[in-house]
MARLUMLO-383673 format. One record per residue: x, y, z of N, C-alpha, C, O in turn. Coordinates in steps of 0.001 Angstrom, whole numbers, padded with zeros to 6 digits, always signed. Example, Ala and Ser with C-alpha at 12.3 -4.5 7.8 and 13.67 -1.06 7.14 Angstrom:
// residues 2
+013190-005690+007800+012300-004500+007800+013200-003300+007800+014236-003319+008465/+012850-002250+007080+013670-001060+007140+012900+000030+007870+013409+001138+008039/
This chain:
// residues 364
+008681+028512+006232+008723+029897+006709+007301+030306+007081+006452+030420+006197/+007017+030530+008360+005652+030754+008804+005324+032204+009061+005549+032699+010166/+004799+032898+008072+004354+034271+008269+002844+034255+008427+002146+033562+007687/+002328+035032+009408+000878+035016+009569+000327+036376+009953+001017+037226+010516/-000949+036544+009625-001686+037768+009924-002863+037411+010818-003640+036513+010497/-002996+038109+011937-004120+037885+012834-005271+038799+012474-005091+040010+012354/-006469+038219+012299-007660+039006+011968-008369+039363+013264-008828+038483+013992/-008458+040670+013551-009058+041120+014807-010233+042050+014535-010390+042572+013431/-011050+042245+015553-012180+043161+015425-013149+042991+016580-013115+041987+017291/-014006+043973+016759-015073+043863+017746-016099+042826+017287-016077+042427+016122/-016990+042382+018162-018044+041455+017729-018932+042074+016647-019149+043286+016635/-019438+041247+015750-020411+041643+014722-019888+042662+013716-020649+043500+013233/-018595+042599+013397-018057+043503+012374-017802+042774+011060-017461+043408+010061/-017962+041440+011045-017735+040659+009834-016394+039958+009811-015974+039444+008775/-015724+039935+010948-014388+039335+011032-014421+037846+010664-013649+037401+009815/-015295+037093+011289-015350+035653+011024-015896+035352+009634-015508+034362+009013/-016797+036206+009143-017303+036033+007770-016152+036149+006777-016047+035369+005830/-015295+037131+007011-014138+037324+006144-013199+036121+006233-012738+035613+005210/-012918+035670+007448-012029+034521+007624-012619+033275+006967-011902+032521+006310/-013911+033059+007140-014550+031889+006541-014494+031943+005023-014330+030915+004366/-014632+033151+004461-014523+033300+003008-013104+032978+002553-012908+032340+001519/-012121+033418+003324-010724+033114+003003-010485+031604+002996-009878+031072+002067/-010958+030924+004024-010707+029488+004113-011549+028713+003099-011130+027649+002642/-012727+029225+002739-013523+028584+001688-012796+028699+000352-012795+027764-000448/-012178+029859+000121-011390+030052-001095-010229+029069-001106-009933+028458-002133/-009579+028919+000030-008439+028014+000128-008864+026565-000103-008144+025796-000740/-010032+026200+000416-010528+024843+000218-010788+024585-001263-010495+023506-001780/-011344+025597-001940-011599+025477-003369-010292+025345-004143-010260+024700-005191/-009219+025945-003644-007927+025888-004314-007211+024557-004064-006220+024249-004725/-007712+023778-003115-006964+022620-002632-006663+021603-003731-005697+020847-003632/-007496+021583-004788-007257+020636-005875-005942+020930-006586-005299+020022-007113/-005544+022192-006599-004341+022578-007324-003197+023006-006431-002032+022854-006801/-003510+023540-005256-002482+024130-004409-002435+023425-003052-003460+022960-002554/-001248+023350-002460-001174+022789-001112-001962+023656-000135-001823+024879-000129/-002777+023027+000674-003555+023786+001671-003771+022916+002890-004011+021714+002775/-003686+023516+004034-004041+022776+005241-004706+023710+006242-004295+024860+006399/-005730+023213+006913-006309+023926+008037-005597+023418+009279-005816+022285+009707/-004757+024243+009852-003918+023810+010966-004763+023625+012217-004609+022640+012939/-005655+024576+012469-006624+024510+013563-007919+025081+013004-007915+025636+011906/-009040+024957+013740-010296+025523+013232-010212+027014+012948-010955+027516+012104/-009329+027734+013626-009263+029180+013422-007984+029616+012709-007593+030781+012787/-007337+028683+012015-006128+029015+011261-006248+028461+009854-006576+027289+009673/-005987+029288+008861-006042+028829+007475-004867+029345+006683-004382+030448+006933/-004404+028558+005730-003307+028967+004855-003866+029156+003447-004507+028256+002904/-003624+030320+002862-004257+030710+001611-003200+031064+000573-002198+031705+000891/-003428+030643-000673-002504+030971-001763-002479+032475-002004-003519+033132-001966/-001288+033020-002252-001140+034446-002551-001316+034646-004047-000535+034103-004827/-002326+035415-004475-002552+035607-005916-001382+036340-006563-000922+037360-006049/-000904+035823-007683+000213+036447-008390+000096+036118-009879+000411+035002-010292/-000360+037090-010694-000568+036822-012125+000722+036459-012870+000661+035933-013981/+001888+036734-012270+003146+036411-012932+003356+034908-013065+004025+034450-013991/+002785+034140-012139+003001+032694-012123+002554+032016-013418+003304+031243-014014/+001336+032311-013844+000797+031670-015044+001613+032046-016279+001834+031212-017157/+002057+033293-016346+002853+033735-017494+004198+033024-017528+004671+032621-018591/+004810+032873-016354+006082+032150-016283+005888+030682-016664+006712+030103-017370/+004798+030091-016192+004533+028682-016477+004303+028458-017965+004705+027432-018513/+003661+029412-018611+003427+029310-020058+004750+029334-020814+004984+028511-021699/+005608+030280-020460+006916+030386-021122+007761+029148-020825+008426+028614-021714/+007731+028693-019563+008545+027550-019161+007937+026208-019475+008553+025175-019212/+006707+026197-020048+005993+024960-020382+005918+024015-019175+006159+022813-019291/+005581+024585-018028+005506+023819-016784+004204+023033-016698+003162+023485-017174/+004271+021861-016092+003079+021029-015943+002115+021574-014893+000901+021405-015011/+002662+022234-013860+001783+022777-012820+002360+024066-012247+003530+024396-012444/+001504+024776-011537+001861+026049-010909+001651+025923-009408+000613+025432-008964/+002633+026364-008622+002520+026293-007155+002776+027690-006584+003915+028157-006582/+001736+028353-006104+001928+029687-005535+002526+029625-004137+002575+028563-003517/+002973+030758-003655+003351+030837-002258+002079+031058-001441+001006+031245-002014/+002183+031041-000125+000967+031116+000691+001183+031979+001921+002312+032314+002279/+000086+032329+002553+000101+033167+003742-000896+032601+004737-001962+032120+004352/-000550+032658+006015-001418+032100+007056-002255+033204+007690-001754+034285+007998/-003531+032914+007877-004442+033841+008559-004985+033188+009826-005324+032005+009838/-005059+033981+010887-005531+033494+012179-006752+034306+012588-006683+035530+012703/-007862+033625+012806-009091+034285+013256-009036+034373+014777-009274+033389+015476/-008721+035558+015275-008471+035743+016712-009777+036035+017449-010655+036720+016924/-009897+035511+018664-011105+035677+019475-011536+037132+019546-010701+038036+019593/-012865+037356+019554-013409+038711+019565-012998+039517+020785-012653+038965+021829/-013041+040817+020632-012567+041738+021674-013697+042629+022162-014579+043003+021390/-013669+042965+023434-014590+043959+023990-013774+044941+024816-012602+044695+025101/-014389+046051+025199-013721+046979+026104-013295+046243+027372-014030+045398+027884/-012113+046568+027871-011624+045938+029086-010843+044660+028847-010502+043958+029799/-010549+044340+027566-009797+043111+027263-008449+043106+027966-007973+042053+028393/-007828+044281+028089-006518+044364+028742-006607+044009+030228-005597+043704+030862/-007834+044052+030779-008047+043654+032177-008657+042259+032266-009049+041814+033345/-008737+041565+031118-009260+040201+031103-010745+040100+030830-011314+039015+030945/-011406+041229+030462-012844+041177+030175-013089+040331+028922-012248+040260+028026/-014261+039693+028886-014619+038863+027743-013593+037767+027541-013223+037071+028487/-013128+037610+026300-012065+036650+025999-010734+037372+025887-009851+036971+025129/-010608+038449+026660-009441+039314+026544-008115+038606+026657-007214+038845+025853/-007976+037734+027646-006694+037061+027836-006331+036190+026639-005175+036147+026218/-007342+035487+026088-007106+034653+024917-006755+035522+023715-005846+035209+022947/-007496+036626+023568-007257+037562+022465-005829+038070+022498-005135+038052+021481/-005389+038521+023655-004066+039120+023776-002969+038083+023585-001939+038378+022978/-003175+036877+024092-002175+035823+023920-002014+035472+022449-000896+035286+021970/-003126+035382+021735-003069+035027+020315-002437+036127+019471-001677+035842+018545/-002745+037374+019784-002248+038463+018958-000747+038670+019131-000078+039164+018224/-000219+038292+020294+001228+038395+020494+001982+037449+019572+003149+037681+019258/+001321+036389+019141+001992+035353+018357+001965+035608+016856+002676+034931+016113/+001166+036565+016386+001089+036811+014937+002107+037869+014530+002629+038608+015365/+002376+037924+013230+003380+038854+012712+002791+040208+012326+003494+041219+012331/+001505+040225+011994+000850+041471+011591-000629+041394+011956-001174+040310+012167/-001267+042558+012027-002666+042639+012449-003526+043132+011285-003256+044176+010691/-004568+042359+010977-005578+042807+010016-006806+043170+010829-007470+042308+011404/-007095+044460+010866-008132+044997+011744-009406+045232+010940-009480+046173+010149/-010413+044375+011142-011677+044477+010411-012590+045475+011125-012845+045357+012323/-013070+046449+010373-013927+047503+010916-015274+047504+010212-015348+047432+008985/-016329+047585+010997-017669+047606+010418-017954+048976+009822-017927+049994+010514/-018225+048979+008527-018517+050229+007814-019853+050102+007094-019984+050544+005952/-020818+049523+007729-022157+049379+007140-023217+049465+008231-022972+049110+009384/-024392+049940+007849-025560+049982+008740-026411+048749+008489-026594+048345+007341/-026928+048153+009542-027845+047022+009414-028581+046886+010741-027993+046507+011753/-029868+047199+010724-030663+047161+011952-030771+045751+012541-031057+045585+013726/-030538+044736+011694-030665+043350+012163-029389+042846+012837-029383+041779+013452/-028304+043623+012714-027032+043210+013325-026649+044264+014355-026271+045381+014001/-026748+043910+015611-026469+044878+016667-024977+045205+016730-024130+044395+016353/-024681+046397+017209-023295+046809+017410-023049+046932+018911-023828+047570+019618/-021979+046329+019395-021740+046298+020839-021565+047683+021444-021736+047860+022650/-021222+048677+020607-021044+050041+021101-022263+050923+020840-022232+052127+021095/-023345+050314+020326-024602+051043+020166-024783+051741+018834-025884+052214+018553/-023756+051828+017999-023879+052473+016700-022607+052289+015904-021564+051931+016451/-022701+052539+014598-021558+052310+013705-020620+053511+013716-021022+054627+013386/-019390+053278+014092-018344+054304+014082-017002+053578+014000-016411+053264+015034/-016511+053305+012789-015312+052481+012636-014052+053080+013246-013189+052343+013723/-013930+054411+013239-012738+055032+013832-012734+054822+015336-011698+054512+015923/-013909+054993+015965-014022+054713+017409-013683+053247+017699-012974+052945+018659/-014197+052342+016861-013930+050918+017062-012436+050623+016983-011904+049856+017786/-011760+051237+016006-010316+051037+015853-009585+051527+017092-008640+050894+017563/-010033+052663+017610-009369+053241+018791-009613+052397+020039-008750+052329+020914/-010784+051751+020131-011052+050866+021271-010027+049733+021307-009415+049471+022343/-009849+049072+020177-008910+047952+020135-007481+048435+020338-006710+047821+021075/-007133+049536+019682-005771+050059+019824-005483+050427+021284-004387+050180+021788/-006475+051018+021955-006301+051382+023363-006073+050145+024226-005209+050148+025103/-006844+049093+023980-006669+047862+024754-005278+047267+024530-004651+046769+025466/-004807+047321+023301-003474+046791+023006-002399+047647+023667-001418+047116+024188/-002576+048960+023651-001600+049847+024286-001574+049630+025795-000501+049602+026397/-002746+049478+026411-002806+049241+027854-002119+047928+028231-001417+047850+029239/-002331+046903+027414-001692+045616+027685-000177+045713+027529+000573+045150+028326/+000271+046435+026491+001720+046626+026291+002325+047422+027448+003404+047096+027943/+001619+048461+027867+002106+049294+028971+002241+048466+030242+003242+048566+030952/+001235+047652+030527+001279+046791+031714+002466+045836+031653+003158+045629+032650/+002691+045266+030493+003796+044328+030312+005147+044994+030563+006001+044434+031250/+005339+046196+030004+006621+046895+030148+006826+047402+031573+007937+047342+032099/+005754+047903+032201+005888+048428+033569+006224+047317+034559+006852+047573+035586/+005819+046110+034266+006168+044981+035131+007642+044594+034966+008271+044117+035911/+008185+044800+033771+009589+044440+033518+010567+045493+034027+011675+045168+034454/+010146+046765+033977+011084+047867+034192+011787+047865+035555+013006+048037+035583/+011089+047679+036692+011786+047767+037987+012989+046824+038100+014047+047225+038586/+012830+045582+037654+013936+044619+037731+015093+045063+036843+016258+044919+037214/+014768+045602+035671+015814+046088+034763+016558+047267+035386+017785+047340+035327/+015794+048197+035990+016413+049378+036610+017327+048977+037767+018389+049570+037960/+016911+047970+038534+017728+047498+039661+019056+046940+039158+020114+047230+039716/+018988+046133+038095+020210+045583+037518+021067+046675+036894+022295+046630+036967/+020411+047662+036275+021151+048752+035629+021933+049565+036653+023037+050025+036362/+021370+049749+037859+022082+050490+038916+023367+049787+039336+024313+050411+039816/+023372+048469+039140+024571+047688+039455+025505+047579+038248+026393+046727+038203/+025282+048460+037273+026122+048575+036073+026071+047326+035200+027051+046997+034531/+024935+046629+035203+024737+045498+034293+024525+046073+032895+023515+046732+032647/+025461+045833+031983+025435+046465+030657+024188+046088+029860+023590+046936+029196/+023797+044809+029929+022618+044362+029180+021360+045051+029698+020526+045505+028914/+021227+045127+031022+020057+045777+031616+020036+047262+031292+018974+047821+031017/+021194+047905+031321+021263+049332+030990+020778+049584+029567+020057+050547+029307/+021180+048718+028657+020744+048855+027258+019241+048640+027137+018573+049339+026375/+018701+047670+027891+017266+047396+027830+016448+048544+028412+015371+048855+027902/+016937+049167+029457+016239+050314+030051+016140+051448+029036+015109+052113+028942/+017211+051667+028278+017204+052727+027265+016185+052462+026170+015694+053393+025533/+015868+051195+025952+014854+050827+024957+013454+050928+025549+012546+051465+024914/+013278+050414+026764+011950+050288+027368+011368+051630+027805+010176+051873+027617/+012190+052502+028383+011658+053760+028928+010953+054628+027883+009849+055095+028163/+011518+054874+026698+010785+055682+025713+009506+055009+025213+008552+055694+024843/+009479+053676+025201+008257+052965+024804+007156+053200+025833+006001+053426+025472/+007513+053148+027111+006534+053390+028181+005984+054810+028094+004781+055028+028237/+006864+055764+027863+006423+057165+027762+005436+057343+026618+004418+058018+026770/+005737+056737+025466+004837+056851+024308+003478+056239+024618+002446+056829+024298/+003467+055068+025234+002210+054391+025553+001399+055191+026568+000174+055260+026462/+002064+055794+027546+001352+056628+028525+000699+057832+027858-000346+058306+028302/+001315+058315+026804+000779+059473+026083-000260+059078+025038-000777+059927+024312/-000563+057774+024968-001594+057305+024047-001096+057031+022650-001875+057057+021697/+000203+056766+022510+000767+056467+021194+001235+055019+021163+001793+054537+022148/+001018+054304+020039+001495+052922+019942+003014+052851+020094+003721+053805+019769/+003502+051733+020581+004942+051572+020812+005746+051722+019529+006912+052115+019574/+005132+051409+018367+005869+051501+017101+006337+052924+016802+007245+053124+015994/+005713+053922+017458+006085+055316+017195+007303+055757+017987+007786+056873+017793/+007816+054909+018878+008900+055336+019776+010054+054344+019838+010774+054293+020835/+010237+053558+018787+011334+052585+018782+012654+053321+018560+012827+053964+017525/+013593+053241+019515+014880+053924+019345+015630+053399+018119+015534+052218+017785/+016373+054281+017455+017126+053888+016264+018072+052736+016589+018812+052779+017572/+018033+051706+015743+018913+050557+015924+018431+049540+016934+019094+048528+017163/+017265+049800+017551+016781+048890+018606+015645+047991+018124+014930+047399+018934/+015482+047889+016807+014349+047144+016261+014318+045684+016732+013258+045170+017089/+015469+045023+016734+015509+043613+017135+015215+043465+018630+014513+042539+019039/+015749+044371+019437+015497+044327+020884+014013+044525+021176+013453+043865+022051/+013383+045431+020444+011949+045677+020637+011139+044473+020161+010145+044105+020789/+011554+043868+019070+010832+042689+018568+010771+041598+019628+009753+040921+019771/+011861+041429+020371+011899+040380+021398+010962+040674+022571+010651+039773+023350/+010514+041909+022703+009585+042262+023780+008170+041772+023494+007332+041745+024396/+007894+041384+022251+006585+040871+021827+005442+041852+022132+004388+041460+022633/+005670+043100+021827+004626+044107+022028+003639+044071+020868+004018+043875+019714/+002374+044262+021197+001349+044180+020164+001267+045444+019319+000917+045384+018140/+001589+046593+019921+001455+047841+019166+002709+048179+018363+002842+049295+017860/+003631+047218+018240+004738+047384+017289+004458+046627+015997+005201+046766+015025/+003404+045834+015977+003103+045038+014785+002474+045916+013700+001694+046814+014016/+002800+045669+012433+002176+046439+011348+000677+046155+011278+000229+045053+011594/-000094+047164+010859-001560+047070+010858-002120+047352+009464-001695+048284+008781/-003083+046524+009063-003866+046752+007852-005320+046903+008271-005873+046025+008933/-005942+048018+007885-007374+048204+008172-008196+047652+007012-007960+047992+005852/-009165+046797+007338-010096+046270+006341-011471+046840+006632-012063+046553+007672/-011973+047643+005716-013300+048253+005862-014339+047304+005284-014381+047083+004073/-015174+046745+006147-016234+045845+005705-017476+046674+005406-018167+047130+006317/-017752+046864+004107-018837+047745+003674-020026+046925+003185-019929+045708+003025/-021158+047610+002947-022324+046959+002367-022053+046654+000890-021108+047182+000303/-022880+045810+000306-022641+045357-001066-022611+046515-002064-021809+046506-002998/-023474+047505-001874-023535+048618-002817-022284+049490-002780-022025+050242-003720/-021511+049396-001710-020320+050241-001558-019022+049488-001824-017935+050025-001612/-019136+048238-002291-017948+047396-002438-016941+047972-003430-015733+047808-003254/-017429+048641-004468-016521+049147-005503-015945+050515-005162-014820+050829-005549/-016710+051331-004441-016300+052728-004236-016067+053112-002789-015496+054168-002517/-016502+052267-001843-016430+052654-000440-017590+053554-000069-018475+053795-000889/-017596+054058+001170-018673+054939+001625-018115+055941+002633-016902+056025+002830/-018997+056692+003260-018533+057727+004197-017779+057122+005386-016820+057712+005883/-018214+055952+005832-017515+055294+006943-016083+054934+006548-015135+055205+007286/-015941+054319+005373-014606+053876+004945-013684+055067+004671-012468+054964+004838/-014263+056197+004250-013441+057388+004011-012811+057886+005324-011677+058364+005333/-013548+057770+006409-013005+058176+007712-011853+057256+008126-010860+057707+008697/-011997+055981+007834-010926+055029+008149-009700+055326+007284-008568+055266+007762/-009931+055644+006020-008818+055957+005124-008044+057180+005614-006817+057226+005525/-008774+058167+006129-008111+059363+006660-007262+059013+007876-006148+059516+008025/-007782+058158+008740-007030+057714+009930-005782+056949+009506-004687+057186+010016/-005968+056027+008564-004847+055202+008108-003762+056054+007458-002572+055825+007672/-004179+057032+006666-003214+057911+005990-002368+058663+007012-001163+058832+006828/-003004+059111+008082-002282+059843+009132-001271+058945+009839-000253+059420+010342/-001561+057640+009873-000690+056689+010568+000330+056033+009648+001251+055357+010108/+000160+056237+008339+001016+055534+007389+000633+054073+007255+001465+053239+006894/-000634+053755+007545-001129+052374+007450-001870+052178+006129-002201+053145+005442/-002126+050920+005784-002827+050586+004546-004288+050271+004825-004651+049910+005944/-005129+050410+003793-006571+050140+003903-007021+049309+002705-006586+049548+001578/-007886+048340+002951-008537+047592+001877-010039+047640+002136-010487+047434+003264/-010816+047913+001086-012277+047943+001202-012836+046634+000650-012540+046255-000483/-013642+045951+001452-014269+044704+001017-015708+044676+001505-016095+045408+002415/-016481+043818+000878-017790+043465+001419-017714+041991+001775-017693+041132+000894/-017672+041701+003071-017525+040309+003513-018679+039455+003004-018502+038271+002718/-019876+040063+002891-021036+039319+002388-020805+038889+000940-021104+037754+000570/-020270+039803+000119-019965+039461-001271-018876+038398-001332-018977+037441-002100/-017838+038567-000522-016725+037620-000546-017175+036219-000158-016653+035229-000670/-018145+036139+000747-018669+034835+001141-019324+034140-000060-019212+032925-000217/-020018+034937-000918-020631+034381-002123-019583+034023-003165-019617+032941-003751/-018648+034948-003390-017624+034764-004421-016776+033529-004144-016376+032822-005069/-016508+033278-002879-015620+032168-002514-016182+030812-002923-015445+029828-002996/-017490+030755-003190-018127+029487-003548-018189+029269-005057-018617+028205-005505/-017770+030259-005849-017942+030202-007297-016707+029687-008014-015585+029815-007525/-016935+029100-009189-015833+028700-010063-015224+029961-010678-015840+031027-010648/-014021+029840-011232-013275+031009-011712-014068+031872-012679-014128+033089-012502/-014682+031270-013703-015386+032050-014727-016603+032740-014123-016846+033916-014394/-017365+032024-013313-018525+032617-012639-018091+033756-011720-018763+034781-011608/-016964+033548-011074-016419+034548-010148-016128+035846-010879-016499+036926-010419/-015450+035733-012042-015127+036932-012826-016386+037672-013262-016464+038896-013163/-017370+036917-013746-018619+037538-014221-019357+038215-013070-019894+039312-013226/-019378+037556-011921-020067+038109-010749-019427+039424-010318-020122+040405-010055/-018094+039436-010247-017373+040640-009824-017530+041763-010833-017712+042919-010448/-017463+041442-012122-017632+042461-013159-019015+043095-013087-019178+044291-013328/-020008+042276-012750-021363+042787-012622-021504+043785-011487-022424+044603-011487/-020601+043723-010524-020609+044645-009383-019635+045807-009582-019479+046657-008705/-018985+045829-010742-018021+046893-011011-016680+046674-010350-015930+047625-010127/-016367+045414-010032-015103+045093-009367-014177+044343-010321-014613+043434-011026/-012920+044719-010342-011953+044059-011222-011331+042836-010569-010828+041947-011256/-011363+042791-009251-010799+041646-008549-011523+041435-007229-012311+042274-006794/-011246+040314-006607-011866+039985-005325-011240+040797-004204-010035+041050-004200/-012071+041202-003256-011555+041890-002081-010620+040995-001292-009661+041472-000683/-010898+039692-001300-010020+038754-000605-008624+038750-001204-007627+038709-000484/-008563+038792-002546-007253+038840-003197-006479+040073-002751-005265+040018-002553/-007197+041192-002595-006531+042427-002173-006095+042338-000701-005046+042862-000328/-006897+041680+000118-006520+041493+001529-005268+040619+001621-004342+040928+002371/-005248+039525+000853-004096+038616+000876-002846+039337+000393-001794+039254+001027/-002960+040049-000733-001801+040757-001280-001316+041843-000323-000113+042036-000148/-002268+042553+000297-001893+043618+001235-001231+043026+002482-000282+043598+003018/-001736+041884+002938-001117+041213+004086+000305+040784+003784+001189+040877+004636/+000515+040319+002581+001853+039904+002133+002802+041102+002140+003935+041013+002613/+002316+042221+001605+003144+043430+001594+003368+043984+002986+004436+044520+003283/+002362+043857+003842+002438+044361+005214+003599+043732+005977+004211+044367+006836/+003889+042487+005655+004949+041754+006335+006319+041965+005694+007309+041372+006123/+006371+042814+004665+007648+043072+004002+008149+041854+003246+009357+041628+003164/+007228+041066+002692+007609+039838+002002+007843+040085+000514+007260+040991-000082/+008697+039270-000064+009009+039344-001489+008919+037929-002062+008985+036946-001324/+008768+037837-003380+008613+036553-004051+009697+036368-005107+009956+037264-005910/+010324+035198-005096+011140+034824-006251+010564+033537-006831+009750+032871-006190/+010986+033191-008039+010391+032062-008742+011446+031053-009183+012594+031406-009456/+011029+029794-009246+011796+028768-009947+010888+028230-011054+009694+028022-010842/+011464+028009-012231+010671+027592-013400+011325+026375-014036+012523+026373-014320/+010521+025341-014255+011031+024142-014912+009890+023392-015569+008735+023798-015440/+010185+022310-016271+009122+021566-016964+008099+020945-016016+006931+020793-016375/+008531+020590-014814+007585+019984-013869+006688+021026-013221+005480+020824-013101/+007283+022153-012798+006463+023147-012115+007101+024532-012166+008318+024679-012278/+006242+025534-012081+006651+026912-011795+006180+027189-010384+005002+027025-010068/+007117+027617-009527+006779+027774-008110+007225+029140-007594+008283+029651-007962/+006388+029713-006731+006722+030969-006052+007255+030645-004661+006753+029747-003986/+008285+031392-004240+008899+031197-002929+008913+032525-002182+009152+033575-002779/+008660+032479-000885+008578+033693-000071+009887+033956+000672+010469+033058+001280/+010328+035202+000605+011479+035662+001380+011129+037023+001964+010161+037656+001542/+011916+037471+002930+011749+038830+003440+012621+039786+002641+013620+039381+002047/+012239+041040+002631+013010+042052+001915+014448+042072+002440+014671+042051+003651/+015408+042112+001537+016811+042170+001922+017489+040821+002052+018657+040752+002435/+016768+039732+001737+017350+038387+001848+018420+038166+000777+018215+038480-000395/+019555+037625+001197+020627+037323+000251+020433+035931-000361+019679+035109+000159/+021126+035688-001471+020908+034479-002262+021028+033172-001464+020152+032319-001604/+022062+032967-000636+022142+031683+000085+020953+031436+001007+020468+030310+001117/+020481+032503+001674+019325+032364+002572+018034+032156+001772+017122+031463+002223/+017965+032760+000586+016812+032511-000291+016806+031050-000728+015748+030427-000821/+017993+030506-000997+018100+029101-001393+017631+028177-000271+017055+027121-000532/+017881+028580+000982+017502+027751+002126+015996+027594+002253+015531+026645+002885/+015227+028495+001672+013771+028374+001699+013342+027107+000961+012347+026478+001321/+014098+026740-000072+013814+025507-000807+014325+024303-000019+013594+023336+000192/+015587+024371+000415+016178+023278+001197+017443+023797+001875+018219+024544+001279/+017634+023395+003112+018815+023855+003846+020125+023480+003153+021115+024205+003258/+020130+022342+002442+021338+021922+001728+021740+022929+000658+022922+023077+000348/+020737+023632+000088+021034+024617-000953+021855+025765-000382+022730+026308-001056/+021572+026128+000857+022359+027190+001491+023725+026659+001901+024745+027321+001706/+023735+025471+002466+024984+024908+002964+026005+024731+001843+027194+024984+002038/+025541+024296+000668+026463+024057-000443+026399+025108-001529+026814+024864-002662/+025876+026284-001187+025656+027343-002191+026952+027704-002923+027993+027926-002305/+026861+027756-004251+027977+028211-005083+027619+029544-005750+028361+030522-005648/+026474+029564-006432+026027+030772-007137+024584+030557-007555+024029+029473-007371/+023975+031604-008123+022628+031432-008676+022521+032132-010027+022961+033268-010199/+021926+031423-010972+021608+032020-012265+020350+032861-012071+019349+032370-011547/+020394+034115-012486+019338+035071-012161+018826+035775-013414+019603+036313-014204/+017503+035762-013581+016857+036509-014660+015697+037286-014053+014873+036703-013349/+015616+038582-014308+014476+039372-013835+013201+038900-014533+013243+038463-015683/+012073+038990-013838+010796+038504-014387+010521+039093-015774+010222+038352-016711/+010620+040413-015910+010303+041053-017198+011193+040529-018317+010728+040336-019440/+012474+040297-018018+013396+039783-019030+013049+038337-019394+013141+037948-020558/+012651+037547-018396+012289+036151-018644+011111+036080-019622+011106+035271-020550/+010121+036938-019398+008945+036960-020266+009304+037519-021640+008938+036938-022662/+010012+038631-021669+010336+039311-022930+011170+038436-023868+010949+038422-025079/+012127+037710-023296+013046+036946-024130+012705+035455-024203+013504+034655-024690/+011527+035091-023722+011036+033735-023911+011725+032674-023086+011849+031528-023516/+012177+033052-021890+012750+032065-020993+014231+032230-020761+014837+033220-021170/+014807+031238-020093+016206+031309-019671+017170+031396-020861+018097+032206-020859/+016944+030557-021871+017861+030530-023019+017853+031866-023755+018907+032392-024112/+016655+032411-023980+016550+033689-024678+017164+034823-023875+017809+035709-024436/+016965+034795-022555+017539+035828-021698+019059+035744-021701+019746+036765-021689/+019577+034522-021717+021038+034334-021749+021613+034864-023051+022641+035541-023052/+020958+034557-024147+021415+035017-025458+021396+036539-025551+022241+037143-026211/+020407+037157-024873+020291+038622-024893+021185+039290-023849+021184+040514-023713/+021936+038489-023127+022823+039048-022105+022101+039498-020852+022598+040341-020106/+020915+038928-020622+020107+039345-019462+020133+038310-018343+019482+038507-017317/+020862+037220-018511+021032+036248-017438+022333+036555-016716+023377+036724-017345/+022265+036626-015394+023433+036980-014599+023784+035832-013653+022909+035082-013220/+025061+035707-013342+025512+034781-012310+025809+035608-011063+026702+036456-011067/+025053+035353-009995+025201+036125-008757+025764+035244-007642+025520+034038-007608/+026521+035864-006730+027159+035138-005644+026470+035318-004303+025297+035686-004233/+027221+035049-003236+026686+035026-001883+026117+036361-001410+025190+036383-000601/+026654+037461-001899+026238+038773-001400+025061+039363-002170+024615+040472-001873/+024560+038628-003156+023464+039166-003959+022170+039213-003138+021770+038221-002529/+021527+040384-003134+020228+040541-002474+019136+040237-003493+018994+040945-004490/+018373+039189-003241+017346+038736-004181+016236+039774-004291+015765+040311-003288/+015829+040045-005524+014787+041041-005788+013460+040357-006065+013409+039222-006539/+012386+041077-005755+011049+040553-006028+010920+040286-007530+011216+041156-008350/+010476+039080-007882+010278+038731-009282+011453+038024-009928+011349+037590-011075/+012567+037895-009225+013716+037176-009794+013335+035728-010099+012656+035067-009313/+013793+035251-011266+013690+033824-011588+015081+033240-011351+016047+033656-011990/+015185+032278-010431+016485+031808-009961+016696+030319-010227+015759+029523-010177/+017950+029965-010512+018386+028588-010564+019657+028507-009730+020668+029126-010061/+019597+027734-008639+020714+027688-007705+021716+026603-008102+021352+025486-008467/+022988+026981-008014+024064+026013-008168+024622+025728-006777+024990+026644-006041/+024677+024450-006430+025180+024116-005090+025886+022771-005133+025699+021987-006063/+026686+022516-004130+027435+021273-004035+027488+020854-002571+028057+021562-001739/+026901+019714-002258+026893+019232-000873+027690+017925-000809+027820+017333+000262/
């Protein structure tokens, strides 16, 4: 199951520093977790989840296998990208292929690092990229519309339905609003097939100076206000700190972060926020060999959750033994949960919940 987040930003905002820290962290994890660098600008990183170790302890598992998330370091953007300026065409092609956008914004002053817009203003920077994405989406839809309208006049039912979806999106984009603000009710799947960039969920990452890593600063507060108005999420990190932290062993890492007043790594928060941004959920399997986390989307039913492990599990699905995470821990595992009446047998229509510990029964 390939879910990915594209990391975007103007030049010199810390985008590649953040990506490099992510992939350095992943490389350090490689001894214990599956990791692969698919391309130089693509990395797969373990999703931090403290529940895994607790489950493994109760289940006496030999190893722990987390779920993972893919990050794509997308080519830098400049004004005019929608018209092909800079690496605009490459940028736009890559961003259409990702599931969500992580927008890195520079929230620090540094005379040694020039800003392409002449000064630090993260809200302006966010609007530059958003405008380029809206212009590209508008161009894409306006090119499609005439052919659809021609077919619709001939009473083509499919074209008529598509026109009803496309026209309100064009109006919103012309008014300077992302396409996600104008998706007609029930048309989510039709809009998804249009591959519009401004329908993708967005996470703002405020790259601050080291002294502001724990509390943020005036720049990041402006981004938070923008995000709140949009219903978007924000994570504050210092890419410079993360670059250092990614090279440290676990114990050194904890001590380093505590010395800065941080309880966890900014990278961990970016990964977790990216996971949530995509509407992903985790279920677990626990056994003597391994405790493993598996990724599903919200609303996934048991047979489809089983298919994440192997297609045969879905094909021959009979039922699944289900224990909620808290019950598994409280009652000391599957046997204790069963004795306490907290183990359930669920069928095909069961919607798997985040944190479920599952054992699938199947027959192929």
